[in-house]
N, CA, C and O atoms as CSV, one atom per row, in Angstrom:
chain,resi,resn,atom,element,x,y,z
A,1,VAL,N,N,10.779,-31.677,-21.103
A,1,VAL,CA,C,10.825,-31.647,-19.656
A,1,VAL,C,C,12.271,-31.623,-19.174
A,1,VAL,O,O,12.599,-30.909,-18.226
A,2,THR,N,N,13.119,-32.386,-19.810
A,2,THR,CA,C,14.524,-32.412,-19.412
A,2,THR,C,C,15.180,-31.056,-19.639
A,2,THR,O,O,15.964,-30.599,-18.807
A,3,ALA,N,N,14.867,-30.416,-20.750
A,3,ALA,CA,C,15.455,-29.103,-21.043
A,3,ALA,C,C,15.014,-28.068,-20.022
A,3,ALA,O,O,15.822,-27.260,-19.564
A,4,ILE,N,N,13.738,-28.088,-19.665
A,4,ILE,CA,C,13.241,-27.130,-18.670
A,4,ILE,C,C,13.931,-27.360,-17.332
A,4,ILE,O,O,14.299,-26.407,-16.645
A,5,THR,N,N,14.104,-28.615,-16.967
A,5,THR,CA,C,14.772,-28.939,-15.708
A,5,THR,C,C,16.220,-28.469,-15.721
A,5,THR,O,O,16.696,-27.915,-14.730
A,6,LEU,N,N,16.920,-28.680,-16.818
A,6,LEU,CA,C,18.318,-28.247,-16.907
A,6,LEU,C,C,18.443,-26.729,-16.890
A,6,LEU,O,O,19.362,-26.191,-16.273
A,7,VAL,N,N,17.533,-26.037,-17.556
A,7,VAL,CA,C,17.557,-24.571,-17.532
A,7,VAL,C,C,17.270,-24.064,-16.125
A,7,VAL,O,O,17.933,-23.144,-15.647
A,8,ALA,N,N,16.286,-24.661,-15.462
A,8,ALA,CA,C,15.967,-24.246,-14.094
A,8,ALA,C,C,17.147,-24.484,-13.162
A,8,ALA,O,O,17.460,-23.639,-12.323
A,9,MET,N,N,17.794,-25.615,-13.305
A,9,MET,CA,C,18.953,-25.920,-12.474
A,9,MET,C,C,20.111,-24.978,-12.794
A,9,MET,O,O,20.824,-24.538,-11.892
A,10,GLY,N,N,20.296,-24.675,-14.057
A,10,GLY,CA,C,21.380,-23.782,-14.459
A,10,GLY,C,C,21.201,-22.364,-13.965
A,10,GLY,O,O,22.184,-21.672,-13.701
A,11,THR,N,N,19.965,-21.921,-13.837
A,11,THR,CA,C,19.739,-20.567,-13.333
A,11,THR,C,C,19.694,-20.526,-11.814
A,11,THR,O,O,19.941,-19.472,-11.227
A,12,SER,N,N,19.388,-21.633,-11.165
A,12,SER,CA,C,19.278,-21.644,-9.705
A,12,SER,C,C,20.575,-22.033,-9.005
A,12,SER,O,O,20.791,-21.649,-7.856
A,13,LEU,N,N,21.421,-22.772,-9.663
A,13,LEU,CA,C,22.653,-23.232,-9.029
A,13,LEU,C,C,23.579,-22.085,-8.612
A,13,LEU,O,O,24.092,-22.117,-7.493
A,14,PRO,N,N,23.816,-21.082,-9.446
A,14,PRO,CA,C,24.639,-19.956,-8.988
A,14,PRO,C,C,24.018,-19.212,-7.806
A,14,PRO,O,O,24.733,-18.740,-6.922
A,15,ASP,N,N,22.688,-19.108,-7.791
A,15,ASP,CA,C,22.014,-18.465,-6.661
A,15,ASP,C,C,22.211,-19.267,-5.376
A,15,ASP,O,O,22.327,-18.693,-4.294
A,16,THR,N,N,22.247,-20.576,-5.495
A,16,THR,CA,C,22.460,-21.426,-4.323
A,16,THR,C,C,23.831,-21.170,-3.714
A,16,THR,O,O,23.954,-21.030,-2.497
A,17,PHE,N,N,24.853,-21.108,-4.544
A,17,PHE,CA,C,26.200,-20.857,-4.030
A,17,PHE,C,C,26.341,-19.438,-3.485
A,17,PHE,O,O,27.028,-19.223,-2.486
A,18,ALA,N,N,25.699,-18.475,-4.131
A,18,ALA,CA,C,25.738,-17.097,-3.629
A,18,ALA,C,C,25.035,-17.000,-2.279
A,18,ALA,O,O,25.510,-16.303,-1.382
A,19,SER,N,N,23.918,-17.688,-2.131
A,19,SER,CA,C,23.192,-17.670,-0.860
A,19,SER,C,C,23.998,-18.354,0.241
A,19,SER,O,O,24.016,-17.889,1.381
A,20,LYS,N,N,24.661,-19.453,-0.097
A,20,LYS,CA,C,25.480,-20.152,0.894
A,20,LYS,C,C,26.623,-19.262,1.363
A,20,LYS,O,O,26.893,-19.175,2.561
A,21,THR,N,N,27.287,-18.606,0.434
A,21,THR,CA,C,28.386,-17.713,0.786
A,21,THR,C,C,27.894,-16.555,1.643
A,21,THR,O,O,28.537,-16.186,2.626
A,22,ALA,N,N,26.753,-15.982,1.270
A,22,ALA,CA,C,26.203,-14.868,2.038
A,22,ALA,C,C,25.777,-15.313,3.429
A,22,ALA,O,O,25.955,-14.569,4.394
A,23,ALA,N,N,25.218,-16.513,3.550
A,23,ALA,CA,C,24.784,-17.009,4.854
A,23,ALA,C,C,25.969,-17.277,5.774
A,23,ALA,O,O,25.884,-17.056,6.982
A,24,ILE,N,N,27.067,-17.750,5.204
A,24,ILE,CA,C,28.252,-18.018,6.018
A,24,ILE,C,C,28.897,-16.718,6.487
A,24,ILE,O,O,29.353,-16.636,7.628
A,25,GLN,N,N,28.943,-15.707,5.634
A,25,GLN,CA,C,29.635,-14.466,5.958
A,25,GLN,C,C,28.787,-13.500,6.781
A,25,GLN,O,O,29.334,-12.649,7.483
A,26,ASP,N,N,27.478,-13.614,6.709
A,26,ASP,CA,C,26.594,-12.661,7.382
A,26,ASP,C,C,26.090,-13.258,8.691
A,26,ASP,O,O,25.727,-14.433,8.748
A,27,LYS,N,N,26.071,-12.449,9.732
A,27,LYS,CA,C,25.639,-12.920,11.044
A,27,LYS,C,C,24.170,-13.325,11.044
A,27,LYS,O,O,23.809,-14.339,11.642
A,28,THR,N,N,23.328,-12.552,10.386
A,28,THR,CA,C,21.886,-12.825,10.405
A,28,THR,C,C,21.393,-13.527,9.154
A,28,THR,O,O,20.234,-13.938,9.119
A,29,ALA,N,N,22.202,-13.683,8.139
A,29,ALA,CA,C,21.860,-14.350,6.873
A,29,ALA,C,C,20.715,-13.667,6.146
A,29,ALA,O,O,20.024,-14.303,5.349
A,30,ASP,N,N,20.501,-12.377,6.408
A,30,ASP,CA,C,19.423,-11.643,5.737
A,30,ASP,C,C,19.646,-11.563,4.231
A,30,ASP,O,O,18.699,-11.675,3.453
A,31,SER,N,N,20.887,-11.372,3.826
A,31,SER,CA,C,21.146,-11.230,2.390
A,31,SER,C,C,20.895,-12.529,1.634
A,31,SER,O,O,20.480,-12.496,0.475
A,32,SER,N,N,21.139,-13.661,2.266
A,32,SER,CA,C,20.863,-14.928,1.577
A,32,SER,C,C,19.367,-15.158,1.433
A,32,SER,O,O,18.924,-15.687,0.413
A,33,ILE,N,N,18.585,-14.774,2.426
A,33,ILE,CA,C,17.123,-14.896,2.333
A,33,ILE,C,C,16.595,-13.949,1.266
A,33,ILE,O,O,15.712,-14.315,0.489
A,34,GLY,N,N,17.124,-12.749,1.227
A,34,GLY,CA,C,16.719,-11.801,0.188
A,34,GLY,C,C,17.100,-12.268,-1.200
A,34,GLY,O,O,16.356,-12.059,-2.158
A,35,ASN,N,N,18.257,-12.899,-1.311
A,35,ASN,CA,C,18.702,-13.413,-2.608
A,35,ASN,C,C,17.772,-14.510,-3.111
A,35,ASN,O,O,17.398,-14.514,-4.283
A,36,VAL,N,N,17.401,-15.427,-2.250
A,36,VAL,CA,C,16.508,-16.522,-2.646
A,36,VAL,C,C,15.142,-15.982,-3.041
A,36,VAL,O,O,14.602,-16.338,-4.088
A,37,THR,N,N,14.590,-15.124,-2.199
A,37,THR,CA,C,13.265,-14.563,-2.478
A,37,THR,C,C,13.284,-13.719,-3.741
A,37,THR,O,O,12.395,-13.837,-4.584
A,38,GLY,N,N,14.285,-12.878,-3.874
A,38,GLY,CA,C,14.361,-11.996,-5.036
A,38,GLY,C,C,14.576,-12.738,-6.337
A,38,GLY,O,O,13.942,-12.421,-7.343
A,39,SER,N,N,15.461,-13.719,-6.332
A,39,SER,CA,C,15.720,-14.436,-7.582
A,39,SER,C,C,14.514,-15.255,-8.015
A,39,SER,O,O,14.215,-15.333,-9.206
A,40,ASN,N,N,13.821,-15.863,-7.067
A,40,ASN,CA,C,12.618,-16.616,-7.433
A,40,ASN,C,C,11.519,-15.698,-7.936
A,40,ASN,O,O,10.824,-16.032,-8.895
A,41,ALA,N,N,11.355,-14.547,-7.303
A,41,ALA,CA,C,10.326,-13.605,-7.754
A,41,ALA,C,C,10.630,-13.100,-9.158
A,41,ALA,O,O,9.739,-13.026,-10.005
A,42,VAL,N,N,11.869,-12.758,-9.398
A,42,VAL,CA,C,12.244,-12.270,-10.730
A,42,VAL,C,C,12.055,-13.360,-11.777
A,42,VAL,O,O,11.545,-13.086,-12.864
A,43,ASN,N,N,12.456,-14.586,-11.471
A,43,ASN,CA,C,12.275,-15.683,-12.424
A,43,ASN,C,C,10.808,-15.884,-12.771
A,43,ASN,O,O,10.466,-16.040,-13.943
A,44,VAL,N,N,9.945,-15.881,-11.778
A,44,VAL,CA,C,8.519,-16.122,-12.020
A,44,VAL,C,C,7.881,-14.944,-12.727
A,44,VAL,O,O,7.223,-15.119,-13.752
A,45,PHE,N,N,8.066,-13.743,-12.192
A,45,PHE,CA,C,7.358,-12.588,-12.742
A,45,PHE,C,C,7.887,-12.178,-14.112
A,45,PHE,O,O,7.105,-11.760,-14.966
A,46,LEU,N,N,9.188,-12.288,-14.342
A,46,LEU,CA,C,9.706,-12.010,-15.685
A,46,LEU,C,C,9.315,-13.108,-16.658
A,46,LEU,O,O,9.018,-12.834,-17.821
A,47,GLY,N,N,9.314,-14.343,-16.192
A,47,GLY,CA,C,8.903,-15.444,-17.051
A,47,GLY,C,C,7.471,-15.296,-17.523
A,47,GLY,O,O,7.180,-15.508,-18.700
A,48,ILE,N,N,6.583,-14.938,-16.627
A,48,ILE,CA,C,5.179,-14.734,-17.003
A,48,ILE,C,C,5.033,-13.456,-17.819
A,48,ILE,O,O,4.381,-13.456,-18.864
A,49,GLY,N,N,5.630,-12.382,-17.353
A,49,GLY,CA,C,5.468,-11.086,-18.015
A,49,GLY,C,C,6.040,-11.047,-19.415
A,49,GLY,O,O,5.425,-10.487,-20.322
A,50,LEU,N,N,7.203,-11.632,-19.601
A,50,LEU,CA,C,7.827,-11.633,-20.924
A,50,LEU,C,C,7.009,-12.454,-21.923
A,50,LEU,O,O,6.815,-12.042,-23.067
A,51,ALA,N,N,6.538,-13.605,-21.483
A,51,ALA,CA,C,5.710,-14.433,-22.371
A,51,ALA,C,C,4.407,-13.722,-22.727
A,51,ALA,O,O,3.967,-13.774,-23.875
A,52,TRP,N,N,3.791,-13.064,-21.758
A,52,TRP,CA,C,2.545,-12.332,-22.031
A,52,TRP,C,C,2.796,-11.153,-22.959
A,52,TRP,O,O,1.983,-10.874,-23.840
A,53,ALA,N,N,3.922,-10.455,-22.770
A,53,ALA,CA,C,4.226,-9.310,-23.634
A,53,ALA,C,C,4.450,-9.759,-25.079
A,53,ALA,O,O,3.957,-9.122,-26.010
A,54,ILE,N,N,5.180,-10.834,-25.265
A,54,ILE,CA,C,5.404,-11.351,-26.624
A,54,ILE,C,C,4.088,-11.780,-27.259
A,54,ILE,O,O,3.837,-11.488,-28.428
A,55,ALA,N,N,3.249,-12.469,-26.496
A,55,ALA,CA,C,1.954,-12.909,-27.024
A,55,ALA,C,C,1.063,-11.717,-27.359
A,55,ALA,O,O,0.361,-11.738,-28.370
A,56,ALA,N,N,1.082,-10.678,-26.524
A,56,ALA,CA,C,0.262,-9.495,-26.786
A,56,ALA,C,C,0.711,-8.783,-28.060
A,56,ALA,O,O,-0.125,-8.356,-28.856
A,57,VAL,N,N,2.017,-8.650,-28.258
A,57,VAL,CA,C,2.534,-8.013,-29.474
A,57,VAL,C,C,2.186,-8.854,-30.696
A,57,VAL,O,O,1.776,-8.313,-31.723
A,58,TYR,N,N,2.345,-10.157,-30.595
A,58,TYR,CA,C,2.036,-11.056,-31.707
A,58,TYR,C,C,0.564,-10.938,-32.104
A,58,TYR,O,O,0.252,-10.789,-33.286
A,59,HIS,N,N,-0.330,-11.002,-31.139
A,59,HIS,CA,C,-1.760,-10.914,-31.444
A,59,HIS,C,C,-2.137,-9.526,-31.956
A,59,HIS,O,O,-3.009,-9.395,-32.815
A,60,SER,N,N,-1.488,-8.501,-31.434
A,60,SER,CA,C,-1.774,-7.138,-31.888
A,60,SER,C,C,-1.350,-6.949,-33.343
A,60,SER,O,O,-2.070,-6.323,-34.121
A,61,LEU,N,N,-0.199,-7.481,-33.711
A,61,LEU,CA,C,0.275,-7.360,-35.090
A,61,LEU,C,C,-0.596,-8.146,-36.069
A,61,LEU,O,O,-0.696,-7.784,-37.242
A,62,ASN,N,N,-1.218,-9.205,-35.599
A,62,ASN,CA,C,-2.078,-10.022,-36.452
A,62,ASN,C,C,-3.546,-9.616,-36.365
A,62,ASN,O,O,-4.413,-10.321,-36.880
A,63,GLY,N,N,-3.830,-8.491,-35.722
A,63,GLY,CA,C,-5.190,-7.974,-35.651
A,63,GLY,C,C,-6.090,-8.681,-34.659
A,63,GLY,O,O,-7.306,-8.495,-34.702
A,64,GLY,N,N,-5.546,-9.468,-33.786
A,64,GLY,CA,C,-6.355,-10.188,-32.803
A,64,GLY,C,C,-6.273,-9.544,-31.434
A,64,GLY,O,O,-5.636,-8.507,-31.247
A,65,HIS,N,N,-6.927,-10.176,-30.496
A,65,HIS,CA,C,-6.903,-9.729,-29.106
A,65,HIS,C,C,-6.272,-10.824,-28.258
A,65,HIS,O,O,-6.506,-12.013,-28.476
A,66,PHE,N,N,-5.486,-10.410,-27.309
A,66,PHE,CA,C,-4.844,-11.359,-26.406
A,66,PHE,C,C,-5.523,-11.257,-25.051
A,66,PHE,O,O,-5.409,-10.239,-24.370
A,67,ILE,N,N,-6.220,-12.299,-24.665
A,67,ILE,CA,C,-6.949,-12.314,-23.396
A,67,ILE,C,C,-6.335,-13.399,-22.522
A,67,ILE,O,O,-6.171,-14.543,-22.947
A,68,VAL,N,N,-6.002,-13.020,-21.301
A,68,VAL,CA,C,-5.395,-13.956,-20.358
A,68,VAL,C,C,-6.434,-14.313,-19.303
A,68,VAL,O,O,-6.989,-13.438,-18.638
A,69,GLU,N,N,-6.686,-15.602,-19.162
A,69,GLU,CA,C,-7.560,-16.074,-18.092
A,69,GLU,C,C,-6.765,-16.021,-16.789
A,69,GLU,O,O,-5.703,-16.634,-16.681
A,70,ALA,N,N,-7.271,-15.300,-15.819
A,70,ALA,CA,C,-6.550,-15.120,-14.563
A,70,ALA,C,C,-6.399,-16.432,-13.800
A,70,ALA,O,O,-5.338,-16.701,-13.236
A,71,GLY,N,N,-7.435,-17.240,-13.778
A,71,GLY,CA,C,-7.355,-18.528,-13.087
A,71,GLY,C,C,-6.937,-18.362,-11.641
A,71,GLY,O,O,-7.584,-17.638,-10.884
A,72,SER,N,N,-5.871,-19.020,-11.255
A,72,SER,CA,C,-5.412,-18.965,-9.869
A,72,SER,C,C,-4.250,-17.988,-9.690
A,72,SER,O,O,-3.550,-18.047,-8.679
A,73,LEU,N,N,-4.036,-17.105,-10.640
A,73,LEU,CA,C,-2.919,-16.166,-10.540
A,73,LEU,C,C,-3.082,-15.233,-9.346
A,73,LEU,O,O,-2.109,-14.935,-8.654
A,74,ALA,N,N,-4.306,-14.772,-9.101
A,74,ALA,CA,C,-4.539,-13.859,-7.979
A,74,ALA,C,C,-4.200,-14.528,-6.650
A,74,ALA,O,O,-3.595,-13.900,-5.781
A,75,SER,N,N,-4.576,-15.778,-6.483
A,75,SER,CA,C,-4.261,-16.462,-5.224
A,75,SER,C,C,-2.756,-16.709,-5.100
A,75,SER,O,O,-2.211,-16.646,-3.998
A,76,SER,N,N,-2.088,-16.986,-6.202
A,76,SER,CA,C,-0.636,-17.195,-6.157
A,76,SER,C,C,0.100,-15.913,-5.775
A,76,SER,O,O,1.021,-15.939,-4.958
A,77,VAL,N,N,-0.307,-14.802,-6.363
A,77,VAL,CA,C,0.323,-13.519,-6.036
A,77,VAL,C,C,0.026,-13.139,-4.588
A,77,VAL,O,O,0.901,-12.626,-3.890
A,78,THR,N,N,-1.202,-13.389,-4.134
A,78,THR,CA,C,-1.565,-13.098,-2.745
A,78,THR,C,C,-0.715,-13.918,-1.781
A,78,THR,O,O,-0.225,-13.385,-0.786
A,79,MET,N,N,-0.535,-15.197,-2.060
A,79,MET,CA,C,0.295,-16.039,-1.198
A,79,MET,C,C,1.753,-15.581,-1.204
A,79,MET,O,O,2.419,-15.623,-0.170
A,80,PHE,N,N,2.251,-15.147,-2.358
A,80,PHE,CA,C,3.625,-14.645,-2.433
A,80,PHE,C,C,3.781,-13.387,-1.579
A,80,PHE,O,O,4.755,-13.250,-0.839
A,81,ILE,N,N,2.818,-12.473,-1.686
A,81,ILE,CA,C,2.892,-11.234,-0.911
A,81,ILE,C,C,2.784,-11.522,0.581
A,81,ILE,O,O,3.537,-10.960,1.376
A,82,LEU,N,N,1.846,-12.399,0.970
A,82,LEU,CA,C,1.722,-12.749,2.386
A,82,LEU,C,C,2.996,-13.403,2.910
A,82,LEU,O,O,3.452,-13.082,4.008
A,83,GLY,N,N,3.565,-14.305,2.145
A,83,GLY,CA,C,4.816,-14.932,2.556
A,83,GLY,C,C,5.945,-13.926,2.694
A,83,GLY,O,O,6.760,-14.022,3.611
A,84,SER,N,N,5.996,-12.964,1.787
A,84,SER,CA,C,7.029,-11.921,1.856
A,84,SER,C,C,6.855,-11.047,3.088
A,84,SER,O,O,7.828,-10.722,3.768
A,85,VAL,N,N,5.618,-10.667,3.375
A,85,VAL,CA,C,5.349,-9.820,4.547
A,85,VAL,C,C,5.702,-10.563,5.835
A,85,VAL,O,O,6.311,-9.985,6.735
A,86,VAL,N,N,5.326,-11.833,5.928
A,86,VAL,CA,C,5.655,-12.625,7.120
A,86,VAL,C,C,7.169,-12.763,7.266
A,86,VAL,O,O,7.696,-12.626,8.370
A,87,THR,N,N,7.865,-13.030,6.181
A,87,THR,CA,C,9.318,-13.186,6.235
A,87,THR,C,C,10.006,-11.894,6.656
A,87,THR,O,O,10.907,-11.914,7.494
A,88,ILE,N,N,9.590,-10.781,6.082
A,88,ILE,CA,C,10.182,-9.491,6.455
A,88,ILE,C,C,9.887,-9.180,7.914
A,88,ILE,O,O,10.751,-8.682,8.635
A,89,GLY,N,N,8.664,-9.475,8.347
A,89,GLY,CA,C,8.309,-9.264,9.751
A,89,GLY,C,C,9.160,-10.098,10.688
A,89,GLY,O,O,9.628,-9.594,11.710
A,90,LEU,N,N,9.367,-11.362,10.360
A,90,LEU,CA,C,10.207,-12.224,11.193
A,90,LEU,C,C,11.658,-11.757,11.212
A,90,LEU,O,O,12.311,-11.802,12.254
A,91,LEU,N,N,12.161,-11.314,10.076
A,91,LEU,CA,C,13.532,-10.802,10.041
A,91,LEU,C,C,13.683,-9.564,10.916
A,91,LEU,O,O,14.683,-9.417,11.619
A,92,GLN,N,N,12.704,-8.684,10.877
A,92,GLN,CA,C,12.760,-7.478,11.708
A,92,GLN,C,C,12.605,-7.826,13.187
A,92,GLN,O,O,13.300,-7.260,14.031
A,93,TRP,N,N,11.708,-8.745,13.504
A,93,TRP,CA,C,11.478,-9.142,14.888
A,93,TRP,C,C,12.720,-9.804,15.476
A,93,TRP,O,O,13.032,-9.605,16.650
A,94,ARG,N,N,13.426,-10.585,14.672
A,94,ARG,CA,C,14.605,-11.302,15.133
A,94,ARG,C,C,15.746,-10.354,15.490
A,94,ARG,O,O,16.612,-10.704,16.292
A,95,ARG,N,N,15.757,-9.180,14.914
A,95,ARG,CA,C,16.854,-8.233,15.176
A,95,ARG,C,C,16.737,-7.560,16.539
A,95,ARG,O,O,17.724,-7.037,17.058
A,96,TYR,N,N,15.544,-7.569,17.122
A,96,TYR,CA,C,15.352,-6.841,18.392
A,96,TYR,C,C,15.155,-7.748,19.560
A,96,TYR,O,O,14.982,-7.277,20.684
């Protein structure tokens, strides 16, 4: 648990400083919001996708099948997309 926390902090800390710098320099802070959203999306989707790809190759080489139970993944992706659409809409509305 400690290692996961340190890795998460190590990957998020540079993004925090980049977002702060972008928010200070930009009038609307759009780039800092995009940086936060983009880095979190990449961390989650690459983290899941890379692990699934490795597991699929491993099971394929050993003659097995790799089946992923969807569980609550569909609701999580739906909430992410809805949050992204609302955020983009608010950013566009704020400009006019």
